[in-house]
C-alpha positions in Angstrom: -1.9 79.8 -158.5 -2.8 76.2 -158.3 -6.3 75.1 -157.4 -6.8 72.4 -154.8 -9.9 70.2 -154.9 -11.6 69.0 -151.8 -12.8 65.4 -151.6 -16.6 65.2 -151.3 -18.1 61.9 -150.1 -21.3 62.4 -152.2 -19.3 62.8 -155.4 -17.3 59.6 -154.7 -20.6 57.8 -153.9 -22.1 59.0 -157.1 -19.2 57.6 -159.1 -19.2 54.4 -157.1 -22.9 53.8 -157.7 -22.5 54.1 -161.4 -19.7 51.5 -161.2 -22.0 49.2 -159.1 -24.7 49.5 -161.8 -22.5 47.3 -164.0 -21.3 44.9 -161.3 -20.6 41.6 -162.9 -19.1 43.1 -166.1 -15.6 41.8 -166.6 -12.6 44.0 -167.0 -11.6 44.3 -170.6 -9.5 47.0 -172.0 -7.9 47.6 -175.4 -10.6 46.0 -177.5 -9.2 46.2 -181.0 -11.3 46.5 -184.2 -10.7 47.2 -187.8 -11.1 51.0 -188.2 -10.1 51.3 -191.8 -8.6 49.6 -194.8 -6.3 51.8 -196.7 -4.4 51.4 -200.0 -0.7 51.7 -199.3 2.1 51.8 -201.9 5.1 49.6 -201.1 8.7 50.2 -202.2 8.0 48.5 -205.5 5.2 50.8 -206.4 2.5 48.2 -205.8 -0.7 49.1 -203.9 -1.8 46.8 -201.1 -4.7 46.9 -198.6 -3.5 47.8 -195.1 -5.6 47.3 -192.1 -5.8 50.2 -189.7 -6.7 49.2 -186.2 -8.7 51.2 -183.6 -9.7 50.7 -180.0 -13.2 50.7 -178.7 -15.0 50.1 -175.5 -15.7 46.4 -174.8 -19.4 45.6 -175.2 -21.6 45.0 -172.2 -21.7 41.3 -171.4 -24.5 41.8 -168.8 -28.2 41.1 -169.6 -30.5 44.0 -169.2 -32.3 42.2 -166.4 -28.9 42.0 -164.5 -28.3 45.7 -164.9 -31.9 46.5 -163.8 -31.4 44.4 -160.7 -28.2 46.3 -159.9 -30.1 49.6 -160.3 -33.0 48.3 -158.1 -30.5 47.4 -155.3 -29.1 51.0 -155.4 -32.5 52.6 -155.5 -33.7 50.5 -152.5 -30.6 51.5 -150.5 -31.4 55.2 -151.2 -35.1 55.0 -150.4 -36.1 55.5 -154.0 -39.0 53.7 -155.8 -37.3 50.8 -157.5 -37.8 50.1 -161.2 -39.2 46.9 -162.5 -37.1 46.9 -165.6 -35.0 49.2 -167.9 -37.2 51.2 -170.2 -36.8 52.3 -173.8 -34.0 51.6 -176.3 -30.5 51.4 -175.0 -29.4 52.0 -171.4 -30.0 55.5 -170.0 -29.1 56.2 -166.4 -30.0 59.5 -164.6 -27.8 60.9 -161.9 -29.5 63.7 -159.9 -27.2 66.3 -158.6 -28.1 69.8 -157.3 -26.7 72.8 -159.1 -23.3 73.8 -157.7 -22.5 70.4 -156.3 -19.8 69.6 -158.9 -21.4 67.6 -161.7 -18.4 68.0 -164.0 -16.0 66.8 -161.2 -18.3 63.9 -160.5 -18.6 62.6 -164.1 -14.8 63.0 -164.6 -14.2 60.9 -161.5 -16.8 58.4 -162.8 -14.9 58.1 -166.1 -11.8 57.2 -164.1 -13.7 54.7 -162.0 -15.3 53.0 -165.0 -11.9 52.7 -166.6 -10.4 51.3 -163.5 -13.0 48.6 -162.9 -14.1 47.7 -166.5 -11.4 49.1 -168.8 -13.8 51.4 -170.7 -11.8 54.4 -172.1 -13.9 56.2 -174.8 -16.3 58.9 -173.6 -18.2 61.7 -175.4 -19.6 64.6 -173.3 -22.6 66.3 -174.9 -23.5 69.8 -173.6 -26.3 72.2 -174.5 -24.3 75.3 -175.6 -20.9 76.6 -176.6 -20.5 78.5 -173.4 -21.0 75.3 -171.3 -18.8 73.4 -173.6 -15.9 75.8 -173.0 -16.5 75.6 -169.3 -16.5 71.8 -169.3 -13.2 71.8 -171.3 -11.7 74.2 -168.8 -12.7 71.9 -166.0 -10.9 69.0 -167.6 -7.7 71.0 -168.0 -7.9 72.5 -164.5 -8.5 69.2 -162.8 -6.0 67.2 -164.8 -3.2 67.2 -162.2 -5.7 66.5 -159.3 -7.0 63.4 -161.0 -3.6 62.3 -162.1 -2.5 62.2 -158.5 -5.6 60.3 -157.6 -5.2 57.7 -160.3 -1.4 56.8 -160.3 -0.5 59.4 -162.9 -3.2 58.5 -165.5 -4.5 61.4 -167.5 -7.5 61.9 -169.7 -6.8 63.1 -173.3 -9.6 65.7 -173.9 -10.6 67.7 -177.0 -13.4 69.8 -178.2 -15.0 68.6 -181.5 -14.1 71.0 -184.3 -15.2 70.3 -187.8 -12.0 71.8 -189.2 -9.8 69.5 -187.0 -11.1 66.0 -187.9 -7.7 64.4 -187.4 -8.5 64.5 -183.6 -11.3 62.1 -184.2 -8.8 59.6 -185.7 -6.6 60.1 -182.6 -9.6 59.4 -180.4 -10.3 56.2 -182.3 -6.6 55.1 -182.5 -5.8 55.7 -178.8 -5.9 52.9 -176.2 -5.8 55.5 -173.4 -8.6 57.4 -171.6 -10.0 59.8 -174.2 -12.9 62.3 -174.1 -14.5 64.3 -176.8 -16.7 67.3 -175.8 -19.4 68.4 -178.3 -22.3 70.8 -178.1 -25.6 69.6 -179.5 -25.7 72.3 -182.1 -22.7 70.6 -183.7 -24.8 67.7 -185.0 -28.5 68.3 -184.6 -29.1 70.5 -187.6 -26.8 68.3 -189.7 -28.8 65.1 -189.0 -32.0 66.6 -190.6 -30.1 67.5 -193.7 -28.4 64.1 -193.9 -31.7 62.3 -193.4 -33.5 64.5 -196.0 -30.5 64.5 -198.4 -30.5 68.3 -198.3 -27.1 69.8 -199.3 -27.7 73.5 -198.6 -28.8 75.7 -195.8 -28.2 75.3 -192.1 -24.8 75.4 -190.4 -22.2 74.1 -192.9 -19.8 73.2 -190.1 -22.5 71.2 -188.3 -23.2 69.1 -191.4 -19.6 67.8 -191.6 -19.9 65.2 -188.9 -22.4 63.3 -191.1 -20.7 64.0 -194.4 -18.2 61.9 -196.3 -15.1 64.2 -196.4 -12.3 64.0 -198.9 -9.9 65.4 -196.3 -11.0 62.6 -193.9 -10.3 59.7 -196.3 -13.8 59.9 -197.9 -15.2 58.7 -194.5 -17.9 60.2 -192.3 -16.7 61.3 -188.9 -19.8 59.9 -187.2 -19.0 56.4 -188.5 -15.5 56.5 -187.0 -16.8 57.7 -183.6 -19.6 55.1 -183.6 -17.2 52.2 -184.0 -15.6 53.1 -180.7 -18.8 52.4 -178.9 -18.4 55.4 -176.6 -20.0 56.0 -173.3 -22.1 59.2 -173.6 -22.3 61.8 -170.8 -25.2 64.2 -171.2 -24.7 67.4 -169.2 -28.0 69.3 -168.5 -30.2 66.7 -170.3 -33.3 68.8 -169.5 -32.0 71.1 -172.2 -30.2 68.7 -174.6 -33.2 66.2 -174.5 -36.0 68.3 -173.1 -39.2 69.3 -174.8 -37.5 72.1 -176.6 -34.9 69.8 -178.2 -35.5 68.7 -181.7 -36.0 65.1 -182.8 -32.8 65.6 -184.7 -30.9 65.9 -181.5 -32.2 62.6 -180.2 -31.7 60.8 -183.5 -28.3 62.3 -183.9 -27.2 60.9 -180.4 -28.2 57.4 -181.5 -25.9 57.7 -184.4 -23.0 57.7 -182.0 -23.8 54.1 -181.1 -23.3 54.7 -177.3 -22.5 51.7 -175.0 -24.8 53.5 -172.5 -25.7 57.0 -171.6 -25.3 58.9 -168.3 -27.5 62.0 -167.7 -26.4 64.5 -165.1 -28.9 67.1 -163.9 -30.7 68.6 -160.9 -33.9 68.9 -162.9 -34.6 65.7 -164.9 -37.9 66.2 -166.8 -38.3 62.5 -167.7 
């Protein structure tokens, strides 16, 4: 049985409005950076430094005031109270969608649209639980053919963060194609406190790995490799991920990913 997905105008509008938020940003794909420098042995037995390249999202070229004006335009069109300026550190945009209206479909479509208009290709989806994480991953696989038909055969490479499969992080950084990592907040929030306090025991050992230097990962920290890609972060159910019950470690841990900007999808934004 093959599922067919119905086009919903409000989902397309939601994706289009996120794109319009960055109107004026030039298209720029395949931004190359130096991911690593490795020692490689040549055929004469000599070791030489070899540069390993990665691909990251191109940085924002817009001023914050320009983005704020784009947001104001959208808010006025929708009859919302317009903002005066962007608040806080970084850029955080809330997208309000009622439960059952297809948030996952909408933010997948938004990824495609941001890639189409601006060339951005690295995304990290943060979810509040393992159960939601598995549901989101299932949505990516189920909708893969649908979106490939919509976008000239282009497909998103998607994986779930697993501390025992760190090579997938290298693939994420090395790829110049649309790439998404899905991670639940428990996978990094407890580890941040331990890294900050230099505590080496207790807590979830698998959670600490993302902030640890790992021998099996070239003595690198996975978080550093991810941060260099300047990913766009999607927060699914931010009222749980970032709500009052969330620890400061969760918020601090998210900053360590060095996001280009953050999109928050929920029906019940608390802030």
